[in-house]
C-alpha positions in Angstrom: 12.2 -26.2 1.2 13.7 -23.6 3.6 16.8 -23.3 1.3 14.7 -22.7 -1.7 12.7 -20.1 0.1 15.7 -18.1 1.3 17.2 -18.3 -2.2 14.1 -16.8 -3.8 13.8 -14.0 -1.3 17.5 -13.2 -1.9 16.9 -13.3 -5.6 14.0 -10.8 -5.2 16.1 -8.5 -3.0 18.8 -8.6 -5.7 16.2 -7.7 -8.4 15.2 -4.7 -6.3 18.8 -3.7 -5.9 19.3 -3.9 -9.7 16.2 -2.0 -10.2 17.5 0.9 -8.2 20.9 0.9 -9.6 19.9 0.8 -13.1 19.4 3.8 -15.4 16.3 5.4 -13.7 15.7 8.7 -12.0 14.1 9.1 -8.6 10.4 9.2 -8.3 10.8 12.6 -6.8 9.9 14.1 -10.1 6.3 13.3 -9.1 5.0 15.0 -6.0 4.3 12.6 -3.0 0.8 12.3 -2.0 -2.6 10.6 -2.3 -4.3 11.2 -5.7 -7.9 10.2 -6.4 -10.2 10.2 -9.5 -13.9 9.3 -9.1 -15.7 8.1 -12.2 -19.4 7.3 -12.5 -19.8 3.6 -13.6 -23.6 3.0 -14.3 -25.2 3.4 -10.9 -22.1 3.3 -8.8 -19.0 5.6 -8.4 -15.6 4.0 -9.1 -12.7 5.3 -7.1 -9.1 5.3 -8.5 -6.7 6.0 -5.9 -2.9 6.3 -6.1 -0.6 6.6 -3.1 3.1 7.7 -3.6 5.6 8.0 -0.8 9.4 8.1 -1.2 10.0 5.2 -3.8 6.7 3.4 -3.2 3.6 3.3 -5.3 0.1 1.8 -4.7 -2.9 1.8 -7.0 -6.3 0.8 -5.8 -9.7 0.7 -7.4 -13.0 0.2 -5.7 -16.8 1.3 -5.9 -19.1 2.6 -3.2 -22.8 2.6 -2.9 -22.9 -0.4 -3.3 -19.4 -1.2 -1.9 -17.3 -3.3 -4.3 -13.5 -3.9 -4.1 -11.9 -4.1 -7.6 -8.1 -4.5 -7.4 -4.9 -3.2 -5.8 -1.3 -3.5 -6.8 2.0 -1.8 -5.7 5.7 -1.8 -5.3 9.0 0.2 -5.7 8.9 2.8 -8.3 11.3 4.9 -10.4 11.0 7.3 -13.3 12.4 6.4 -16.8 12.7 8.9 -19.6 12.3 7.8 -23.2 12.2 9.8 -26.5 8.4 9.5 -26.4 7.4 9.5 -22.8 8.2 9.9 -19.1 7.5 6.5 -17.7 6.5 5.5 -14.1 8.2 2.0 -13.8 7.0 0.0 -10.9 8.5 -3.3 -9.7 5.5 -4.8 -8.0 5.5 -6.5 -4.6 1.8 -7.4 -4.9 -0.9 -7.6 -7.4 -4.4 -8.7 -6.4 -5.1 -9.8 -10.0 -2.0 -11.7 -10.5 -3.7 -15.0 -11.1 -5.6 -13.4 -14.0 -2.9 -11.1 -15.6 0.6 -12.4 -14.3 1.8 -8.7 -14.1 4.8 -8.1 -11.9 6.1 -4.8 -13.5 4.4 -1.7 -14.8 5.6 0.9 -17.3 3.1 3.7 -17.3 3.3 7.0 -19.2 3.0 9.7 -16.5 3.1 13.5 -16.2 2.1 16.2 -13.6 -0.3 18.7 -14.9 -0.1 21.4 -12.3 -0.7 19.6 -9.1 -2.7 16.8 -10.8 -1.3 13.3 -11.7 -2.1 11.9 -15.2 -1.5 8.2 -15.8 -2.1 7.0 -19.5 -2.6 3.4 -18.4 -5.6 1.0 -19.1 -7.5 4.3 -19.5 -6.3 7.9 -19.1 -6.6 8.9 -15.4 -6.2 12.4 -14.2 -6.1 12.3 -10.4 -6.3 15.1 -8.0 -4.3 15.4 -4.8 -6.1 15.2 -1.5 -5.3 17.6 1.3 -2.0 17.1 3.0 -2.4 16.0 6.6 0.5 15.1 8.9 -0.1 12.6 11.8 1.8 10.5 14.3 1.7 7.2 12.3 2.4 8.4 8.8 4.8 6.2 6.8 5.2 2.6 5.7 5.0 -0.2 8.4 5.6 -3.9 8.3 3.8 -6.3 10.6 6.5 -7.6 13.1 4.9 -9.9 15.7 2.0 -10.4 18.1 2.7 -8.4 21.4 3.8 -8.1 24.0 7.4 -8.0 22.7 9.1 -10.8 24.8 11.9 -11.8 22.4 10.0 -13.8 19.9 11.0 -13.9 16.2 9.9 -11.0 14.1 8.7 -11.1 10.6 10.3 -8.3 8.6 11.9 -7.4 5.3 13.9 -10.8 5.3 10.6 -12.7 5.1 8.8 -13.1 1.8 5.5 -13.0 3.7 4.6 -9.5 4.5 1.8 -7.4 5.8 2.3 -3.8 4.9 0.5 -0.7 6.3 0.7 2.4 4.4 -0.5 5.6 6.1 -0.3 9.1 4.7 -2.5 12.2 4.4 -5.3 10.7 6.6 -5.6 7.6 4.6 -4.6 4.0 5.4 -4.2 0.7 3.6 -3.0 -2.6 4.7 -2.0 -5.3 2.3 -1.0 -9.0 3.0 1.1 -10.6 0.4 4.1 -13.0 -0.4 6.8 -11.8 -2.6 8.0 -15.4 -3.4 4.7 -16.9 -4.5 3.2 -13.5 -5.4 0.2 -14.7 -3.4 -2.2 -12.0 -2.5 -4.0 -12.5 0.8 -6.2 -9.4 1.2 -6.3 -5.7 1.7 -8.5 -3.0 3.3 -8.2 0.8 3.7 -9.9 4.1 4.0 -9.4 7.1 6.2 -7.7 7.3 9.7 -6.8 9.6 12.5 -4.1 9.1 15.2 -4.1 11.5 18.0 -3.4 11.3 21.8 -2.8 7.6 21.8 -6.0 6.8 19.9 -6.0 5.3 16.3 -9.2 5.3 14.5 -10.0 3.6 11.1 -13.0 4.2 8.8 -13.2 1.4 6.3 -13.9 2.4 2.7 -12.8 -0.8 0.9 -12.2 -4.3 2.1 -11.3 -7.1 -0.4 -12.6 -10.0 1.7 -15.9 -8.7 2.7 -17.6 -5.7 1.2 -20.1 -5.7 4.0 -17.3 -4.4 6.3 -17.2 -1.1 4.4 -18.5 1.7 6.5 -17.3 0.3 9.8 -15.3 2.4 12.2 -12.6 0.7 14.4 -10.8 2.4 17.3 -7.5 1.2 18.9 -4.8 2.4 21.2 -1.3 3.1 19.9 2.0 3.9 21.3 5.2 4.6 19.5 8.6 3.3 20.8 11.5 4.2 18.5 10.7 2.5 15.3 7.9 0.3 16.7 4.2 0.9 16.8 2.3 -0.8 19.6 -1.3 -1.4 18.3 -3.8 -2.7 20.9 -7.5 -3.0 21.4 -10.3 -5.3 20.1 -10.6 -6.6 16.6 -13.8 -6.4 14.6 -15.0 -9.6 16.2 -14.5 -8.1 19.7 -11.5 -10.2 20.4 -8.4 -8.7 22.1 -5.8 -7.7 19.7 -2.1 -6.7 20.4 0.2 -6.3 17.4 3.7 -4.7 16.9 4.4 -3.0 13.6 7.9 -1.9 12.6 8.7 1.3 10.4 9.9 0.0 7.1 13.3 1.4 6.1 
């Protein structure tokens, strides 16, 4: 079983390598940032959120008042030019709707209209950028291990099982998934601040339990080279000590 797992992970890594060495252009033609489109849906407001950083893309949809998580998907992205369109092509690492739609790759007609991002996807979305905000923990992080770091094995890029944290412009999202089985385990996100060793999350969506929306969690953080030491108490009041490593 172990040999099969390693082979599959290697195959996925090769697929990513082929994706980036094929005839695509850098995603840099689209401005990095967090883009949002809010649409009224009967009595609730549906939020469409796109996160773009370097070559990574995440789309999330959720509702508020009442809170309702809808879906999220994301992965490595490039731009492809055709005679008809400019396409945002995304090789997915995760898709919360995979059991229903089996989608592992996206090709979305895309264009920038001023500073707005337009996606002609399942419906036409015109998303506006939120304010740029730089903080200590900005970037992409992979869960490495429970702390303290005493030499135990770390989970990282070589493992198919991943938990990713994406932090940019005052927004955060964590996603737990497996690139081998394409199993999606959960996600949550919202807004965050990180200052003077205090990391605070305000939850705006949570796939496992909509009742968690609105909660605020506070932790301690410390940066040590490419590691983020994350300590405090979890939502159940239990001690928490995690180490996250910067994704390269």
